[in-house]
C-alpha positions as a printed NumPy array, in Angstrom:
array([[  3.351,  -5.204, -10.719],
       [  3.546,  -3.723,  -7.223],
       [ -0.238,  -3.402,  -6.932],
       [ -0.699,  -7.128,  -7.512],
       [  1.957,  -7.989,  -4.908],
       [  0.273,  -5.787,  -2.305],
       [ -3.207,  -7.133,  -3.09 ],
       [ -1.906, -10.702,  -3.094],
       [ -0.273, -10.389,   0.332],
       [ -3.377,  -8.716,   1.8  ],
       [ -5.643, -11.474,   0.43 ],
       [ -3.289, -14.215,   1.621],
       [ -3.191, -12.759,   5.118],
       [ -6.93 , -12.225,   5.388],
       [ -8.072, -15.495,   3.832],
       [ -5.16 , -17.524,   5.23 ],
       [ -4.242, -18.714,   1.743],
       [ -0.707, -19.437,   0.537],
       [  0.432, -16.452,  -1.562],
       [  1.82 , -18.815,  -4.183],
       [ -1.727, -20.031,  -4.9  ],
       [ -3.002, -16.503,  -5.696],
       [ -2.864, -15.41 ,  -9.338],
       [ -4.577, -12.659, -11.317],
       [ -7.01 , -15.326, -12.521],
       [ -7.881, -16.559,  -9.007],
       [-11.592, -16.145,  -8.324],
       [-12.202, -14.598,  -4.913],
       [-15.173, -16.753,  -3.925],
       [-14.769, -19.963,  -5.908],
       [-10.977, -20.39 ,  -5.719],
       [ -9.982, -18.486,  -2.584],
       [-13.123, -19.281,  -0.553],
       [-13.871, -15.656,   0.352],
       [-17.354, -14.935,   1.666],
       [-19.134, -11.591,   1.54 ],
       [-17.722, -10.544,   4.936],
       [-14.173, -11.37 ,   3.771],
       [-14.702,  -9.338,   0.612],
       [-16.024,  -6.316,   2.529],
       [-13.082,  -6.339,   4.952],
       [-10.664,  -6.781,   2.053],
       [-12.193,  -3.841,   0.186],
       [-11.982,  -1.617,   3.281],
       [ -8.333,  -2.601,   3.768],
       [ -7.587,  -1.9  ,   0.101],
       [ -9.315,   1.486,   0.327],
       [ -7.083,   2.396,   3.284],
       [ -3.946,   0.977,   1.667],
       [ -4.408,   2.661,  -1.715],
       [ -6.346,   5.781,  -0.703],
       [ -9.33 ,   5.017,  -2.948],
       [-13.078,   4.594,  -2.494],
       [-14.741,   1.532,  -4.003],
       [-18.402,   1.982,  -4.916],
       [-20.685,  -0.779,  -3.607],
       [-21.931,  -1.652,  -7.09 ],
       [-18.316,  -2.145,  -8.209],
       [-17.571,  -4.624,  -5.437],
       [-20.021,  -7.139,  -6.898],
       [-18.254,  -6.891, -10.274],
       [-14.901,  -7.915,  -8.784],
       [-14.8  , -11.641,  -9.356],
       [-11.05 , -12.25 ,  -9.697],
       [ -7.88 , -10.903,  -8.129],
       [ -7.146,  -9.319, -11.519],
       [-10.461,  -7.417, -11.366],
       [ -9.425,  -5.961,  -8.   ],
       [ -5.955,  -4.991,  -9.266],
       [ -7.414,  -3.377, -12.415],
       [ -9.894,  -1.363, -10.357],
       [ -7.188,  -0.086,  -8.017],
       [ -4.845,   0.861, -10.857],
       [ -7.619,   2.785, -12.645],
       [ -8.718,   4.68 ,  -9.524],
       [ -5.484,   5.556,  -7.793]])
């Protein structure tokens, strides 16, 4: 589950959230208090980290940490 660990630490650092509070079910906006700027920066960081491109229309579909992890694993 290396992808999840990487995503979790990146989210924790950016949103200043305790890593232990981040699960695959955590909702980015509702649970982790991300706003659209946070999400955009996170996506750019993930693109750099994993060498992928995330389409803009896909970003809006990513509601949970699990959605982000699934997307990365499918597109790496």
